[in-house]
N, C-alpha and C positions, 0 to 999 in steps of 0.2 A: 832625241835631237835637241840641239841648243834652242832655247826660246828666249827672245829678248825681253819678254814680259816678266821673267823671273830672275831674281838675283842668285838664288841657290836652287839647284835641281839635284835630287837624289833618286837614282834609279836602281832597283833590285839590290839594295845594299845588304851585304852579309858580313857578320863578324862572328867567327867560330873560335872558341878557345879550346886547345887540346887539354883534356883532363885524364890523368893516369887512372885507369880502372883495373889494373892487374900488372903482373910482371911483364915489362916490355910491351904493354898494350895501352893505347890511348883512345879515348872516345871524344868526338867533337861536341862541345857544349854550344848549342846554337843560340847565342845571346841575342843576335839580330839576324832575321832570316827573311830575305826578299822584301825589304821595306822601300817604298817609293813615296816621295812627296816633293813639293816645290814651295818656295817662299818668295814673295814679291818684295821689291825694295820698300822699306818703311813699314812692312807688315809684321804682325806677331802671330806665329803659329804656336798654339799651346799643345803640349804633348803630355797625355795623362795615361794612367794605368797603375796597377798595384805594384808593390815592391818586387823587384826581380824580373820585371817584364822586359827590360832592355832599354829603358828611356835614356838613362845616362850614357849607356854604351853607344846609342845612336849619336848623341851629341859629341862624344869623344872621338868616335870613328869618323864622323863628318869632318872634324878638324884634323883628322889623322894623328891624334894623340895615341890612338891604337891603329895599327896598320890594317886596313880593310881586308877581309878574306875574298870578297867578290863585289861586283856591282860597278856603278859609275857615279861620279860626283862632278858636277859642273858648278863653277862660281863665276858670275858675271859673264856668262856665255862661253867660258873657257873650260875645257876638260882638265881637272886637276888630278883625277884618278880614274882609271878604267882597267878592269881586270881582263877585258877582252872577251868576256862571255857574251854570247849572242842569244837574243830572245825573239820569239815570233810575235804575231799581232795579238795573241791571247795572253801574252806575258809568260809563256812557258819556255824553259831553257832548251835551246837547240842542242841535240846530241847526234853523234855519228853512229855508224852501224854497230860499233862496239859499246855504245852507251856512254861514251866519254863526251864532255862538253865541246862544242865547236867554238874555237877561240879565234878572235880577231887580233887587232893591234892592241898591245898593252900600253898604258900611259901611267907614269908615276913622276910627277914634277917635284922640284925642290919647293918645300912649303914656306921657306923663310920670307920671300916677297909677299906671300898671301897672309902671313901672320899679322901684317899691318891692317888688313881688311877684315880678318876673321878672328874674333877674340872669344874668351870664355870667362864667365863669372862662376866660380866653383861653389859647391854646396855648403861646405863647412867653413865659416869665416874664422874658426879657431885654428884650423890646421893648414889652410891655404896661404897663410901669410908667414914669412920667415921671422921668427921671434928675435933674431939677432940684427935685423935691419930696421932703421927708422922708417917712418911713414914716407918721408921725402925720398928715401932710397928705393922703397917698394914701388911707389908710383912712378919714380924716375927711371927705373930699370928698363922698361920697354923703350923709353926715349934713347937710352944709351945703346941698346942692342940694335936699334934701327937707325941710329945716328941722326936723330931728328932735331937735336939742339946743337948750336955752334959753340956755346960756352956754358960755364956754370951758372952765370946770371940768367941766361935765357931758360936753362933747365929749371932753375928755382922758380922763376916767374910762371912757367908752364905748370909746375906741380901745384903751386898756390892757386892758380886758375882752376885746375881740376878739382882740388879740395873744396873750393867754394862752389863749384858746379854741382857737387854731390851733397852739399850741405854740411861740410866739415869746417871747423875753425882753423884758419890758416896758421894760427899761433901754435898749433899742435903738430906741426910738420916734423919736429925733432923728437917726438915721442915714439915709444915702441908699441907694438900691437897689444901687449898685455895691459896697457894703460887705457884701453878703450872697451866700451861695451860691445855686445854681439852685433847690434844694429850699426854701430859706428865702424866696426871691422868689415861688415859687409859693404858699407859705403866705400871703404878703402879699396876693397877688391873691385868694385864697380869703377872707381876712379882709375885704377891700374888698367882695366880693360879699355877704358875710353881714351887713354893717353895717346894712342896711335891713330885716333880718328877712324875707327873701323866702320865698315858698312853693315856688318853682321855680327851679332853676339849670341852665343849659346848661353842661356841662363839656366844653370843646372840646380834646380830647387833652391833659388836664392833666398827664399823666405821661410823655408821649413824649419830652420834652427832658431827662428826669432819668435818673440811673443806677438800676440795679435795686433796690438797698437803699433808696434814697430813694423810689422808686416805691412800694414796699411801705408805707412810713411814710405817704405822702400818701393812698394808697387806703384804708388803715385809718382815717386821719383823716376821710375822706369818710364812711365807714360810721358812725363814732362821732358825727359831726355830724348825720347823718340820724336816728340813734337818739335824740339829745338834742332836736333841733329839729323833726323830722318833715318835713324838706324833701324835695321830689321832684327827681330828676335826669334829664336827658337826657345820658348819658355816651357821648361820641364817642371812639373809640380804634381803633388797629390791632391791638393785642395781644389775641387772642381769650381767652387765659387770664385776663388782668386783667378783661376784660369779663364773662366767665362768673362770675368770683369776686364781682364787685360788683353785677351786674344781676339783676333779677327776671325781666325779659323781654329778648330780643335781637332787633333788626331788622337785616337784611342788605340793603345797597344795591349796585347796579351801574349805572354810567352814568346816574345821576339817577333810577333806578326802584327801587322797593321789591321785592325778590325773595322774601324770607321773613321771617316774624315769628312767634315762639313763646316759650314759657317757656324760661328759661335752660337748665335741665337737659334739657328735651325737645328743644331745638335741638341740644344737644351730643350727646345719645344717639341721636337719630333725625332727622338732617338729610334733607330731601326734595329741595330744589333742587340741581341739579348744581353750581352755583357755591358754595353753602354747603358741600357735600361736599368740594370742592377746597380751600376755605379751611381747613376743619377738618383735612384730611389734611396740611396744611403746618405744623400746630402741633407743636413739638418734644415728644418723649416722653422723660421722664427715664430710664426703664429701657432699657438697650441691647438686651436680648433682645426686648422688646415692640416697640421701634423697628425692629429688623431685620425682624420679621414684618409690620409695618404696611405697607400698600400706599399709596404716594403717588400722588394723582391730579394729573397734570401737565396744565395747560391748554395747548392749542396756539394759535398765532397771537398777535397783539397786540391790545390794547384799541383798539376803533374810536375815531375822532375824534368828540367830542361835536358837532362842526360838521357831520359827515356820518354821522349815525346810520344803522345798518342798519334796514330795514323790519321791522315786527313786533317780536319780542322782541330787545332789544339784545344779549343773551348768545348768540344762536344761532350767530354766527360762530365761537365757541370751544366750542360744546357738542356732545358726542358723540351726544346724543339728538335733535338738531335734525331737524325734518321740514319739508315744504312749508308746513304750517299755521303753523309758527313764523315764517316769512317774511311771511305774509299779515297776521297780527294779533297784537297784544300780548296775552298770556294774562291773564285776569282774576285779581285777587288774591282767592282763595277760601279759605274755612275748611275744613281737612281733618279737623277734630275737635279738641276741647279747646283752642280758640283758636290752633291752628297754621295760620297763613295762608301760602299759597304761590302764586306766579305762574309756573305752568309747565303746558304742554299735555300733556307726556308723562310726568310723574312724579306 
């Protein structure tokens, strides 16, 4: 149900990609499977997990750069996508006597008016900018698409204002992307996202391609912009220290499923899910004495193929607490108190 407390609500989101596995045969690759979360205005939700777990796909599907397979997406209290699937109080899909999903009303809106309010900063600053366009044209393109400036003078002034906002020299407006460093290119991408005054930005690993000193500058800039403009972020990253620093809440994903969701400090101090515990144990500790005393949780085995997912909980093949129940059914995503959600039978 729509909740005015939240800017973005995602319910039972699914994104399946058909993969050819034989002659005239396709198998669905479940990149995102039954993921639910919500983001308040001006809040940052961090999304972490190892490579291939579906983090980027969540962000792209949320903005409908990929067409969702199922689920429901609400923005600012309005339904912008609904596959019509019905779920019971326990979060299980309702099916009829033949085992087919019970469907309600489907909703698919035109996303163009929502693009002004929902934007994305892409992962790779080297490939997400058009090399044939000047910086002024790159940042000014959203202004042209949404007809936000009346003339060339107003457009130029807005571009210069945005460049200064993200710490770029206004004199470089007529330069091309190849003339900038990686950190500067990422700032251009951020300025382009901010051009339309969005309420919400998906930040898809915006610092992973940058060196550590530049990472700190970009993360601090994100925080300053949030303070000035009140924008909400879905911050996707691998670095748990960066995510803990910038996020109000953190969600942990594994093989397309949401494993844990809690306040940033709560998740860091009191991780419940075995996968979250193993991720946090891998974070480097600056103090050598403390690092020697810390116990590293090493996961055994390899990540299963998303084409051949294990039954029940996808993490059970690498989990030391796994039981027969874990193989039978995926554990529900339940609140363990203070908004700390976990999907685990044994923790």
